[in-house]
C-alpha positions in Angstrom: 143.8 11.1 15.4 144.4 11.2 20.0 141.2 12.8 19.6 139.3 10.9 17.6 137.5 7.6 19.6 137.9 5.1 17.5 134.7 2.5 18.0 135.2 -0.6 20.3 133.2 -3.7 18.5 132.9 -6.8 21.6 131.8 -9.9 19.4 129.1 -11.4 22.6 128.8 -14.6 23.3 125.6 -14.6 25.2 122.2 -14.3 23.9 120.6 -11.1 23.3 116.7 -10.0 23.4 116.0 -8.6 19.9 112.5 -7.2 18.8 110.3 -5.0 21.0 111.6 -6.7 24.2 115.2 -5.4 23.1 113.9 -2.0 22.9 112.6 -2.2 25.7 115.7 -3.5 27.8 117.9 -1.1 26.3 115.3 2.0 27.2 115.4 0.3 31.1 118.7 -0.9 31.7 120.7 0.6 33.8 123.7 -1.1 31.6 122.1 -1.8 28.4 125.7 -2.9 26.7 125.8 -5.9 29.4 125.2 -9.2 28.6 122.3 -11.0 29.7 124.2 -14.0 30.7 122.3 -16.3 28.7 125.1 -18.3 26.6 125.1 -19.2 23.0 124.4 -23.0 22.0 126.1 -23.2 18.6 124.8 -27.0 18.9 122.4 -29.1 20.2 123.2 -31.0 23.2 121.7 -34.8 23.3 121.8 -35.1 26.1 121.3 -32.2 27.9 123.4 -31.4 30.4 122.3 -32.8 33.6 119.8 -35.3 32.1 121.8 -38.2 32.6 119.7 -40.7 35.1 122.2 -41.0 38.1 120.8 -44.3 38.7 122.5 -46.1 35.3 125.5 -45.3 36.0 127.4 -48.4 38.2 130.4 -46.9 40.4 133.2 -49.6 39.4 133.6 -51.6 42.5 137.2 -53.1 43.5 137.7 -55.4 45.5 139.0 -56.0 48.7 139.0 -52.8 48.9 135.6 -51.9 48.8 135.0 -54.1 51.1 134.5 -51.9 54.3 134.4 -54.5 57.3 138.1 -55.9 56.4 139.5 -52.5 55.0 138.8 -50.1 57.9 140.0 -46.6 57.5 142.4 -46.4 60.4 144.0 -49.6 58.2 144.7 -47.5 54.6 145.3 -43.9 56.2 148.4 -43.2 55.3 148.4 -39.7 56.4 148.5 -40.7 60.6 151.0 -43.8 59.5 153.0 -43.5 63.3 155.7 -45.1 64.2 154.4 -48.0 66.4 156.0 -47.7 70.2 157.4 -51.0 71.5 158.2 -51.4 75.0 160.4 -53.4 77.4 158.7 -53.8 80.7 161.4 -54.8 83.5 159.9 -58.7 83.3 160.7 -58.6 79.5 164.8 -57.0 80.6 164.8 -59.4 83.7 164.7 -62.2 81.0 166.8 -60.9 78.6 169.3 -60.4 81.2 168.9 -63.9 82.7 168.1 -65.9 79.6 169.0 -64.0 77.0 167.3 -63.5 73.4 166.8 -65.4 70.3 169.9 -63.6 68.5 172.2 -64.1 71.6 171.1 -66.6 74.2 173.1 -66.9 77.5 171.9 -70.7 77.8 170.5 -73.5 75.6 167.0 -73.8 76.0 166.0 -77.5 75.0 162.4 -78.6 75.5 160.7 -78.6 78.5 163.6 -77.3 80.6 163.6 -74.2 78.6 160.3 -73.0 78.9 160.8 -73.8 82.8 163.5 -71.7 83.1 162.1 -69.1 80.7 159.1 -68.5 82.8 160.9 -68.8 85.8 163.0 -66.0 84.6 159.3 -63.7 83.6 158.1 -64.8 87.3 161.2 -63.3 89.3 161.2 -60.1 86.5 157.6 -59.1 88.1 159.2 -58.1 91.1 161.6 -55.7 89.3 165.2 -55.2 88.4 166.2 -54.2 91.5 165.3 -57.7 93.0 166.9 -59.4 90.4 170.1 -57.4 90.9 170.4 -58.5 94.1 169.6 -61.9 94.0 172.1 -62.1 91.3 175.0 -59.5 91.3 176.8 -60.9 88.2 173.7 -60.6 86.0 174.3 -57.0 84.4 178.2 -57.5 83.9 177.5 -59.1 80.2 175.8 -55.5 79.3 177.9 -53.2 81.5 180.6 -51.7 79.6 184.3 -51.5 81.3 185.2 -50.2 84.6 181.0 -51.7 85.2 179.8 -48.2 83.3 176.5 -48.1 81.5 176.7 -48.7 77.5 176.9 -45.3 76.0 174.1 -43.9 73.7 174.4 -44.2 69.9 177.4 -41.8 68.6 179.5 -41.8 71.2 182.8 -43.1 71.3 185.5 -44.5 73.9 188.0 -44.4 71.0 189.0 -40.7 71.4 190.1 -41.3 75.0 186.5 -40.5 76.4 185.6 -37.1 75.2 182.6 -38.6 73.8 183.0 -37.4 70.1 185.0 -39.5 67.2 188.2 -38.2 66.3 189.0 -38.0 61.8 192.8 -38.9 61.2 192.8 -37.1 57.4 194.7 -38.3 54.9 197.8 -36.0 54.1 196.2 -35.8 50.4 192.7 -34.3 51.8 194.6 -32.2 54.7 196.8 -29.1 54.4 201.0 -30.1 55.3 202.0 -28.9 58.3 204.4 -25.8 56.5 200.9 -24.5 55.5 200.6 -20.1 57.0 198.5 -19.8 59.3 197.1 -16.8 59.6 195.1 -15.0 62.4 192.1 -12.9 60.6 190.9 -11.5 64.1 
Protein backbone atom coordinates (compact mmCIF):
# COMPACT_ATOMS: atom_id res chain seq x y z
CA UNK A 1 0.00 0.00 0.00
CA UNK A 2 2.88 2.33 0.71
CA UNK A 3 3.88 2.25 -2.94
CA UNK A 4 0.49 3.46 -4.19
CA UNK A 5 -0.18 7.14 -4.44
CA UNK A 6 -3.35 8.24 -2.79
CA UNK A 7 -5.13 11.03 -4.62
CA UNK A 8 -5.89 13.89 -2.30
CA UNK A 9 -8.87 16.06 -2.94
CA UNK A 10 -8.98 19.55 -1.56
CA UNK A 11 -12.04 21.71 -1.53
CA UNK A 12 -11.13 25.12 -2.80
CA UNK A 13 -12.85 28.14 -1.31
CA UNK A 14 -11.97 30.36 -4.25
CA UNK A 15 -13.49 31.01 -7.66
CA UNK A 16 -11.60 29.17 -10.43
CA UNK A 17 -11.67 30.07 -14.11
CA UNK A 18 -13.77 27.75 -16.32
CA UNK A 19 -14.04 27.09 -20.03
CA UNK A 20 -11.43 28.36 -22.47
CA UNK A 21 -9.91 30.78 -19.94
CA UNK A 22 -9.56 27.91 -17.46
CA UNK A 23 -7.74 25.81 -20.07
CA UNK A 24 -5.38 28.68 -20.90
CA UNK A 25 -4.82 29.31 -17.18
CA UNK A 26 -3.91 25.68 -16.52
CA UNK A 27 -1.65 25.57 -19.59
CA UNK A 28 0.27 28.81 -18.93
CA UNK A 29 0.32 28.89 -15.12
CA UNK A 30 3.49 27.98 -13.25
CA UNK A 31 1.44 26.33 -10.50
CA UNK A 32 -1.93 25.35 -11.97
CA UNK A 33 -3.19 23.98 -8.63
CA UNK A 34 -2.78 27.30 -6.89
CA UNK A 35 -5.95 29.21 -6.10
CA UNK A 36 -6.91 32.42 -7.82
CA UNK A 37 -7.45 34.25 -4.53
CA UNK A 38 -10.99 35.37 -5.38
CA UNK A 39 -13.19 34.06 -2.53
CA UNK A 40 -16.47 32.27 -3.07
CA UNK A 41 -19.46 34.34 -2.07
CA UNK A 42 -22.33 31.99 -1.42
CA UNK A 43 -24.62 34.84 -0.43
CA UNK A 44 -25.32 38.24 -1.87
CA UNK A 45 -24.42 40.83 0.71
CA UNK A 46 -26.49 43.95 0.73
CA UNK A 47 -25.10 46.46 1.52
CA UNK A 48 -21.74 45.18 0.34
CA UNK A 49 -18.71 45.73 2.56
CA UNK A 50 -17.38 49.27 2.33
CA UNK A 51 -20.59 50.66 0.89
CA UNK A 52 -21.84 52.31 4.09
CA UNK A 53 -21.48 56.07 3.77
CA UNK A 54 -19.29 57.34 6.63
CA UNK A 55 -21.29 60.57 6.74
CA UNK A 56 -24.37 58.64 7.93
CA UNK A 57 -22.55 57.35 11.03
CA UNK A 58 -22.88 59.50 14.13
CA UNK A 59 -20.14 59.37 16.74
CA UNK A 60 -21.55 58.87 20.22
CA UNK A 61 -20.81 62.05 22.14
CA UNK A 62 -20.29 61.70 25.85
CA UNK A 63 -20.39 64.98 27.64
CA UNK A 64 -18.26 66.23 29.45
CA UNK A 65 -15.54 63.81 28.29
CA UNK A 66 -15.89 64.92 24.66
CA UNK A 67 -15.39 68.58 25.58
CA UNK A 68 -11.73 69.06 24.71
CA UNK A 69 -11.57 72.51 26.26
CA UNK A 70 -12.57 71.26 29.70
CA UNK A 71 -10.90 67.83 29.45
CA UNK A 72 -7.26 68.27 28.38
CA UNK A 73 -5.03 65.28 27.73
CA UNK A 74 -2.71 65.84 30.68
CA UNK A 75 -5.64 65.53 33.10
CA UNK A 76 -6.93 62.26 31.68
CA UNK A 77 -3.58 60.60 30.97
CA UNK A 78 -3.49 58.01 33.74
CA UNK A 79 -0.21 56.46 32.60
CA UNK A 80 1.74 59.55 33.60
CA UNK A 81 0.05 60.36 36.90
CA UNK A 82 3.24 60.94 38.77
CA UNK A 83 3.18 61.85 42.46
CA UNK A 84 3.03 65.59 42.89
CA UNK A 85 6.10 66.90 44.65
CA UNK A 86 5.70 69.14 47.65
CA UNK A 87 8.43 71.43 48.88
CA UNK A 88 8.97 73.19 52.16
CA UNK A 89 11.00 76.36 51.82
CA UNK A 90 13.04 77.88 54.61
CA UNK A 91 10.36 80.52 55.08
CA UNK A 92 7.77 77.78 55.60
CA UNK A 93 10.06 75.94 58.03
CA UNK A 94 10.66 79.07 60.12
CA UNK A 95 6.92 79.80 60.19
CA UNK A 96 6.19 76.23 61.30
CA UNK A 97 8.85 76.38 64.03
CA UNK A 98 7.71 79.75 65.39
CA UNK A 99 3.95 79.62 65.01
CA UNK A 100 3.21 75.92 64.47
CA UNK A 101 0.78 74.30 62.09
CA UNK A 102 -3.00 74.18 62.02
CA UNK A 103 -2.91 70.68 63.49
CA UNK A 104 -0.39 71.56 66.22
CA UNK A 105 -0.35 75.30 66.91
CA UNK A 106 2.19 76.70 69.39
CA UNK A 107 0.06 79.75 70.23
CA UNK A 108 -3.57 80.60 69.82
CA UNK A 109 -3.73 82.67 66.64
CA UNK A 110 -6.94 84.61 67.03
CA UNK A 111 -8.06 87.44 64.81
CA UNK A 112 -5.83 90.22 63.59
CA UNK A 113 -3.00 89.51 66.04
CA UNK A 114 -2.70 85.98 64.68
CA UNK A 115 -2.47 87.12 61.07
CA UNK A 116 0.17 89.71 62.04
CA UNK A 117 2.18 86.99 63.79
CA UNK A 118 1.94 84.72 60.71
CA UNK A 119 3.09 87.54 58.39
CA UNK A 120 6.00 88.39 60.69
CA UNK A 121 7.08 84.73 60.83
CA UNK A 122 6.98 84.45 57.02
CA UNK A 123 9.00 87.65 56.59
CA UNK A 124 11.61 86.43 59.06
CA UNK A 125 11.72 83.11 57.27
CA UNK A 126 12.78 84.75 54.01
CA UNK A 127 16.13 85.54 55.65
CA UNK A 128 16.75 81.84 56.34
CA UNK A 129 16.80 79.27 59.10
CA UNK A 130 20.24 80.24 60.41
CA UNK A 131 19.06 83.81 61.16
CA UNK A 132 15.98 82.44 62.94
CA UNK A 133 18.10 80.04 65.04
CA UNK A 134 20.60 82.74 66.07
CA UNK A 135 17.78 85.10 67.03
CA UNK A 136 15.78 82.51 69.00
CA UNK A 137 17.92 79.69 70.41
CA UNK A 138 15.00 77.68 71.81
CA UNK A 139 13.19 77.59 68.48
CA UNK A 140 13.97 73.99 67.58
CA UNK A 141 13.77 72.40 71.04
CA UNK A 142 10.30 70.99 70.31
CA UNK A 143 11.56 69.36 67.14
CA UNK A 144 14.85 67.95 68.42
CA UNK A 145 14.95 64.63 70.18
CA UNK A 146 16.70 63.67 73.45
CA UNK A 147 20.17 65.17 73.83
CA UNK A 148 19.50 67.80 71.16
CA UNK A 149 19.77 65.26 68.36
CA UNK A 150 17.62 65.57 65.23
CA UNK A 151 14.73 63.14 64.80
CA UNK A 152 15.53 59.72 63.42
CA UNK A 153 14.34 58.74 59.95
CA UNK A 154 11.32 56.48 59.82
CA UNK A 155 12.14 52.88 60.63
CA UNK A 156 14.87 53.80 63.13
CA UNK A 157 14.21 53.09 66.79
CA UNK A 158 15.75 54.32 70.02
CA UNK A 159 14.29 51.49 72.08
CA UNK A 160 17.05 49.06 71.07
CA UNK A 161 19.83 50.95 72.82
CA UNK A 162 20.69 53.22 69.91
CA UNK A 163 21.64 50.53 67.41
CA UNK A 164 19.07 51.68 64.83
CA UNK A 165 17.00 48.51 64.60
CA UNK A 166 13.96 47.30 66.46
CA UNK A 167 14.51 44.43 68.85
CA UNK A 168 11.90 41.70 68.62
CA UNK A 169 10.66 39.77 71.61
CA UNK A 170 9.34 36.40 70.53
CA UNK A 171 6.70 34.58 72.50
CA UNK A 172 7.87 31.29 74.04
CA UNK A 173 5.16 29.50 72.09
CA UNK A 174 6.54 30.69 68.75
CA UNK A 175 10.23 30.10 69.43
CA UNK A 176 12.51 27.24 70.40
CA UNK A 177 13.27 26.71 74.06
CA UNK A 178 16.73 27.32 75.53
CA UNK A 179 17.25 23.59 75.87
CA UNK A 180 16.99 23.06 72.10
CA UNK A 181 20.28 21.55 70.86
CA UNK A 182 22.06 23.96 68.55
CA UNK A 183 24.12 22.24 65.91
CA UNK A 184 27.00 23.76 64.04
CA UNK A 185 26.60 22.90 60.35
CA UNK A 186 29.95 24.27 59.18
